[in-house]
N, C-alpha and C positions, 0 to 999 in steps of 0.2 A: 715691436714684433708681435706680442700677444693681441694687440687690437688687430693687427692684419690678419692674423690666423683666425681670430674670431669672425672677422668680416668676411673672410673666404669661406668660413664653415656655413655662415648664414647664408651666403649665397648659393652654396652646394646644396643646402636643405631647402631653399625656396625653389631652386630647379628641379629638385626631386619631387618636391610635392606637386609642381605643375604638372607632372608626367603620371602620377599615381593613376591607377586603373579607375579609381573612384571620381576623377575628373570627368572621364566620358560619361559616366553615370549622370554627374551634374548637368553636364551640357545636354543630354538626352532629356533630362527633366525639364530643362529650360526650353528647349525647342518644342516639347509638347506643351508647357505652360503658355508659350508665346502664340499657341494656334497655329503652328507651322504646317500641320497636316491639313487643315481645311484651306490654307492658304495656297498650298501645292494643288489642291484639288480645284481651286479657283483659276491658278495658272493654266492648269489642264484643259480649261473649258473658257478660253478668252472671249469668244464670241456670244453675245446674247441673242437667241434667237427671236425674241420678242421685240425687236427694233422695228418701229414702223415709219422709219424716215431714212433718207440718206441713200447711199450706195448698198448698204446691208439690206435694205428692204427690197432691192432687185433680186437678192439671192433666196430661193426657197428654203424652207426649214431643212429640207434634205440635205442640201448642200451644207448648210451650218453645221448639221450634225456630222458629216463627213469631216468638215474641216476641224470641228472640235475632236473628234475622235482620231483623227491624224496627229494633232497636237498632243494628244494624251498618250498615243504610242511613243511619240518622240520624246517628250518631257518625262524622263525617269525620277520618280520622286524619290526612290532610294538612293539614286546617285546624288540628286541634290542635297538630300539629308547629309550623306556622309561628307560631302564636299563643304557644306556648312559647318558640320562638326570640326573639320579640319580647320578651317578659317577661324573659327572661334577660339579653338585650342591655340593658335598661332597668335591672334591678336588681343585676347583678353588675358588679364591676370586672374588668379584666383580669386582675389578680391574683388575685382571687376565683375566676374562671373557671378559671384554671390550677390552683388549690388542689383545686377539685371534680374536674377531670379526672385530676389526679394520684392522687386517692383511688380513682376507678373503674378507673384503670390498675392499681392495687394488687393483690396476691393477695386481699385482704379485699374490696376493691371487686368485683372479677370475680366472687367468690363470691356477694357481696350482690345484684348485678345478676341472677345466674343464678336465685337464689332468688326475688326479688322478681317476676321476669317469667315464673316458672313454666318457664324452661328446664331447671332442675334440679329434680326433683320431690322434695320433703322429705317423706317418709312419717313418720307419727307414731312407728311402732315402731323408726324408724332415727334419730331425733333424739336429740341430748345433752341432759342435763338442763340446763335454762335457769332462771335466776332469774325469776320471774314478774314482778316489778317492773321489772327491766331490759328484758324483751320488752315489756311494756306502754308503757314509756317509749320504746322504739324505734318501736314502731306508732303512737304518739301524735306523736313528733318528726318521722317521714317523711310520715305523711299517706297512706301509698300504698293503704290499703284504702278512704278515704273516698268517692272518686268511684265506685268498683265497688259499694260497699254502697248508696250513694245511688240509684243506676241500677237496681240489683237491686230495691230497695225499691218504686221507680216502676213497673217492669216488672211486678213481682209483684202489686201493688195493683191496677193497671190491669186485668190479667188476670182476677183475682178478681171484679171489679166487673163487667166484661162477661160473666163466666160467670153471675153472679146475675142480671143483667138479662135474659138470654136463657133462663134456666131450665135451663142446661147441667147434665147429669148429675143432674136433678131437684133441685139445689141450691135452688131456690125453693119446694120443698115439705119441704125438711129442717126439723125442729123448730128453732126459734130461728135461723132462716137469717139474720134481720136482725143477730144476733150475729156470725155468720160474716163479713158485711160491715163490722162494726164494732168491737167489743172485740176479738173473736177476731183478726181480721185485723191489728189493730195489734199484738197480742201476737206473731203470727206475724212481722210485718214485723220485729219488734225481733230475734226470734229469727234471722231470716235476716242482719240486720246482724252479730249476734253471731257466726255462722257464717263470715261473710266475714273478719270480724276475727281468728277463731281460725285460720283457714287461713294467714293472715299471721303471726301469733304461732308457728305450728307451723313455718312456714318459717324464720324467725329462730331457733328453737330448735335448728335443724341447724347453726348457727353454733357455733364453739367460744366459750367464755367469753370468750378474748382477743378474737376477730374481734367478737363482740358489744360489748365495751367500746370498741373502736376505732372501730366503726360508731356507737356513740352518741355518742362524743366528737367525731366528724365532724359528725353531724347537728346537736349543739349549737353547733358552731363558727360564726362569723360567716358564712363562705362556705357552709357546708352549710345553715345555717338559711335563708339567702336563696334557695338552690336549691331546697330544698323547698317553701318558701313559694310561689315561682313555679310549681313543678310541680303543687303542690295546688290552687293557685288557678285554673289554667287547666284542669285535669281537672275538677274540681268544677263549675266554670262550665260546661264542655262537658256534663257529666252532667245539670246542671240544665236546660238548653236542650233536651236530648233528652227528659228527662222531661215536660217541658211539650208537646212535640210528640207524644209516644208514644200518648196515648189515642186521638187523632184517626185515626192511622194503623192502630193495631192493631183498632179497632172493626169495620170491614168484613171484615178477614182472619178474626179469630176468630169473628165472628158467621156468617159463612158456614161455616166448620168445624162450629160448634155446630149450626146448622139442617140440616146434612147428617147429622147423628147420629141 
């Protein structure tokens, strides 16, 4: 009986500790250390206006700016942060939260956060040689590019559809224009997704082989896996909601620009 009471008391204490006000402070510190603010800023600007190939090259910078501005209005950083805080509180124990925070406070973790969030620019000619399998495994385990590529595809797809509907740049008179809105567009969206993923792979290649291994080990740990599952789920959910609302908000803005040309 005493053992049962002791076990029950321990369970109550653990539950109480998990809901203490200080836990939210720990989660906020973790989100800051992991570079969330910069990642959200990247999510709010999914299209890169310096693209010189593919469907995106058909859209002037003015259009790209409108698309990114509309996305930024829809993607509410404070809402995503709040949702992610709730998700982490639900899915990670106090010990797991401490393990994730310990990683991001380590030299490897700080380097990773800077690279993932774009605070540290990893140029292709400055990167170290990286094992492709390891880099792909990192991109898959962390899911950092999934939300951005998803939102970029939605934004580009809607922009091209609006261009075709309004006959912008004479696209409606272009031979095989229907293919541009169908098969070719799908191919370009796949290329866009690949480009986003490649940017992430290049950033990870800037890590030393030892840092890559440490990061992958963390990502595959119980705490790391739960953290990344929470982060990816919340951010891709936000991207999906934004993508659903994007077309209706973009149509009047881009149509106006198109008709003024």
